[in-house]
N, C-alpha and C positions, 0 to 999 in steps of 0.2 A: 356437502350436498348429499352424499350417499347415506350419511347417518340420518339425515332428515327423512329420507325415503323409508327407512325402517319404521318411523313413527306413523307413517301414512298407511302402511299395510297392516290390516287387521289380522291378528293371530288366530289360528284355529284352536279352540279350547274345548274342554269337556263340560257338558251341561251339568248343572247341580243335581238334577234328577238321576243322571247316570252315576254320579259320584256316590249318591246315597245307596245305590244298588250294589256297590262293591262290598264284599264281605269285610267285616272287621274282626280282629282277633286281639286277645290280650297277650302281653309279653309273659312268657313262661321261662322256666330254667333253660330251655334249649336256645333261647334268643339272647341270653345275657352277654355272650361274647361278641354279638353282632352290633352293627351300628347303622343308623339311617344314612343312606347315601346322599341325602339332600342336605341335612344339617350337620352330618358327621358326628352326631352325639350317640353314645352307646345307649342301647335300650335299657330301661329300668323296669323291674318287675311290676306288673300291673298296668303299664301304659297301654293305650289302645293303638293298634296298627291297622292299616288298610292293606288288603291283599289284592294285588292286581291279577288279571287273568293269566299273565305270564309267570305267576307265582312269586314275584318279588314283593317284599314288604317294606313299608315306610311308616314313619309316624303319621297318624291320620292328618294332623294339621299341615305338616310339610307337604304331603302329596296332594292334598286338596288345593292348597295355594298354588302349587306348581301346575296342576292340571287346569285350574280355573283361570289362571293368568298367562301361562306360557306355552302350553303344548297339549297335544292329544296323544302323546306317546310316553311310554315308560322311559324314565330318565336313564335306565341302565342298558336296555337292549333295543330301544327305539321302536318297539312293537306298538302299533296303534291300539287304543282302547275302544275306539268307535269306528 
């Protein structure tokens, strides 16, 4: 019964317009030893990353899905984006 309650509560998520305003950067040599904390894959030279206001970076696709479907907070430090 408690599990069904979760389905009824609408999650707070980030608006697509707000996501588009977040800066994007390309993976450079300094990022090659790092990995995306969402998918756990190592960054590859030239990939596009999103930079959150808290300065954490993620694969663009990973963080957009996470923020559009699950949360309004950074997955690492829980700071709100909106």
